[in-house]
N, C-alpha and C positions, 0 to 999 in steps of 0.2 A: 682782269676780267674773268679768268678761269679759276681764280683762287677759291671761290666758294665751291665750285664743282670738285676740285682736287681735294679740298678738306672733307667734303662729304664722302668721297671715295676712300680716302685714307681712314676716316673715322669708321666706316663700315668694315674695312679690313682689320683694323685694330680690335674692334669689338668681337668680330668672329674669331680672331686669334686668341683672345682671352677666354672666350666661351669654350673653345676647344681645349685650351690649357686647363680650365677649371673643371669642366664636366666631361670632356672627351666627346666622342660621337658614337651613339648607340643606334643600331638599325637592325631591321629584320631582313635577312638575305632572301631574295626571291626563291632561290633554290631550296630553302627550308620550308616553303609552302608545299609540302609533299602532296597534299590532297587538294591543292588549288585554292581558288578564291570563292568568296560568298558574294553573290549579287544582291546587295541590300535594297537597291532601288530598281523599280521596274524598267527604268531607262536602260540599265545595263542589259536586261533581257531583250529589250526592243532592238538594240544594235547587234544582237546575236550571241552575247556572252551567256554562259550557264554556270550554275553552282558547280564547283569542282573543277572548272577549267584551270589549267596551269598555263600561265602566260609565258610563252617562249620568246617572242620577240614582238616589237612594235616598229613597223617600218624598217625592218632589218636591224633594229637596235635591240640588244639584249639588256633588259632591265636588271641590273645587279641587285637592287634593293626593292623592297615592296613599295616604298614611296616613289620610286622611279616609274612604276606602273601608272600611278595616278597622274603624274606630271606628263608623261609621254602620251597618254590617251587623249589629252587636250589637243595635241598637234598631230597625232597619228592618223593614218588613213587605212592601214592594213595591220591587223593583229593576228599573229599565229599562236594558236593554243594547242595544248595536248588534252584531248578529250576521249575518254574510254580507250586510251592507248594509241590513238591515232591523231596525227597533226591535222588541224582544221584552220582554214584561213577565214577571217572575218573582216569584211570591208566596212569601215566606219563612215557613216553619212556625213556630208559636208556641214550640215546644220546641227551636228551633235552638240557642239559647245553651246549654241543658242538654246537648244532644248534643255540642256543641263542648267543653264542660267534661269530659264523660265520655271523649272521645277524647284530651284533653290534648295536642294537637299544638301545636308551637311556631308553625307557620305554616299558614294556610288557603289564602291566595292569595299570589302573588308576581309581580312584573314578569317577563315572558317573557325568558329568558336563552338565549344561544347554547349549543350542545353543545360544551363544551370539556373535554378529557380532563385529569383531575387526577392519576390514578394508574392503572397497570396492575398489579394484584397478581401475585405470582409464581405463584399457583395458577390464574390466568386462562387460558382457552382461547386467548387472544391474547397471552400473555406473550412468545412468541417472534416475534411479528409486528413489522412496521416502525412500528407505532403508538408515539407518544411523548407524554409529558406535555406539556400546553399545545397539543396539536393541536386545531384547531377543525374539527369535522365539518360539512361544508357540502353533502354529498350522499351518498346510499346507493343503489347500483344505478341511477345516473343520475336519482334523484329528489332534487330540491333540498331541503336541510334548512337552515332559518334559525334555528329554535329547538329546544331540547332536547325539548320536549313533542311535537314533530312526529315524533320518531323512534319513540316507543312504538307508535303505531297500526299501523306496518308490520312489526313484528317477528314477528307470527304467521305471515307468509308466508315467513320467513327461517330458521325453526327447523332447526338442524343443517346449514345450508348454508355454503359458502365464497362470500363476496361481495366486491365492490369498493366501497370508500368513498372519497370525496374529502375531503381535509383541507387546511386552510390553515395554513401555517407562516410564519415570518419570511422565509424564502427563497422563498415562493410556494406555489402549489397542488401537491398530490401525490396520486396514486391509490395506494391500499394494499389488499392482499388481507387480509381478516380472516374469522373464523368466528363464527357464532352457535351457541350451545349448543342442545341438544335442547329446553330450556325457553324458547328464544327470547330468551336474554340475551346481551349483549355482553361481560359479565364485566369491566367496567372501572368505575372510580369517576369520575363526572362532577363538575365543579366547579360549586358553587352560589355564584355571585358575590355579594359584598356590594354594598351601594349605592355605596360608595366605589370599588370595583373596576369597577363598571359605568360610573361616571363617567370613570375613567381610560381605559377602553377605548372611550369615546365611544359606548357602546351607547344611553345615554339622556342627554338634556340636563337638568341640574339647575338650579334657581334658588337663588341665595343672596342673602339680604337682610342688609345691614350696618347697624348702628346706632351713632350717636355717643352720648355720655352723656345728652344731653337727650332723644334719641329712645328710648333704651333703657328709661327709667323707665315711660312710658306703654305701651310695647310689653310690658314685663314685667308690668304690671298686666293687660293684655288676655290675655296667655298664662296668667297665674294664674287669671283668671276662666274661661277656656275649660277648663283642666284641672280646676278645681273643679266646674264644671258637668258635665263628662264623668263625674267620680267620683259626683256626686249622682245622675245618670241611671242609673249602674250600681247604686248603692245601692238605688234604687227597684225595680229588676228583681228583687232578692233576695226581695221581699215579694210578687211575682207568681209564685206557685208553678207556674203553667202553663208558665213559661219554663224552669224547672229551673236558674235562675241561682244559687240557694242552694247548689248542689253545688260551686260554684267558690270558696266561702269558704275563705280560708287564713289561717294565722297567721305565726309568725316565719319558717318555711321559705318561704312564699310571698313574704314581704317580701324575704328574701335572694335569691330567684329573680329579682327585678326587676333586680338588678345584672348587668352583662355578665360573662362568664367572664374577660375580660382587663380590667385596670384602665384606665379612661378617666375623666379628670377631668371632662369635660363630662357624661358619663352619670351620674357620682357626684353632681354638683351638681344636675342636673335631677331625679334621683330623690329627693334630699334635700329639694328644694323641694316636690315632689309629696307626700311624706310629711308635711311640715309643714302643708300645706293639708288633708290627710286628718285630722290631729290636731285642727286647728281645727274642722272640720265635726263630727267625732265628739264633741268636748267640748261642743259647743253643743246636742247632742240633749237633749231634756227627760227625761232618765233620772236618777232620784235617784242620788247619789254622783258624778255628773259636774257640771261647771260649769253646764251647761244645766238640770240638775235644781234646783240652788240658785237659779238665776235664776227658774225657774218658781214656786218657793215664795215668793220675794221679790215677784214680780209679784202673786201672790195676796194677800200681806200689804198691798201698796200699794193694790190695788183694794178689798179688803174692810175694811182697817184693823185686821185681826186676824191674829195670827201663828198658823200651824198648831200644833196641840198637839204637845208633846214626844213623846208616845207614837206619834202618827201619823208624825212625822218619823223616829222610830226604825225603825218598821216599813217605811216607804218606803225608808229607807236600806238595810235588809236586802234588800228586794225588788230594789232597784237593783243591789246587789252580786251577788245570785244571778243576775240577768240577764246582767251583765257577765262573771261567771266561767263561766256556761254557754256564752256566746258564745266566750269564750277557749278553753274545752275543746273545743267543736265545731270551731272553726277550726283549732286545732293538731292535733286528731284527724284532720281531713281531710288535713293535711300528712303525718301518720304513715302513713295508709292509702296515700297516693300514693307515699310512699317505699318501703313494703313491696311495692306492686304493681310499682314500677320494679325493685326488687331481684330479684323472682321472674320478671321479664321478661314481665309481662302486656302 
């Protein structure tokens, strides 16, 4: 009865082991975020975080990696940050996860990135300026700019003005005349650098752990255990209605959304391993019609020495199927609602 569950668990461990053997594990250490984080979404500001905050701990757990910050914030209630040289404690509201689901933003936080011009649209107020793609803005009106988030706070004083900005190019620094619109906008598209791009530009120092075959197997087991534990913690949140996590339930659309827009073998195998672990966990739940339900009745028979009545088993099976189909309809219904909201541009 538990054969399918064990196969899913073993498959997840095997895939993670070969992923680590093939690609290793690259991550951005939290301690390397010397100038803290960038609050991309306003929700991060609402809960009390600020640009430049350096995350020290979340519920007394030190996030070793930048990715740990995002995971632990889902479950955390108290965040300690270093702000302006002083430690500050931020209390996370209970409904934080629900608000995050409602906003449906791809990113809440991100490592701080430099202000690099990606594109100047033809309709931009600066379309005819000397500004060029790949220019790195390092100063506005003699005010040094190191990160993109530092540019926004000073725009209110620049509305409708012609100003001088300093940019860094391959051939050195250059001062350029540009204009700000009446709305205080630069009217350019800034580049949001990926993790790999930040590594290539030496903006942050990443760590890479490599494994041989013997090392990859226990490492794959540890990774599978961590991923399964993370999923179980999320699953528990669904039943705490005060968190609003139940709003994030998704079906086939949500599963498809896990995969990146461009094909990446590493991402494909990691998500496949994760889905295998999810199947193992869901199948072991003591719900009639699932493997866990059959095991539950079998344990009852072993303990009592009596088999449950056929009529009881029949009704239990019906109830189990109703629960599963209701969950299926609700999860995929959420996907449809999100798709419609996205279509109408909510």
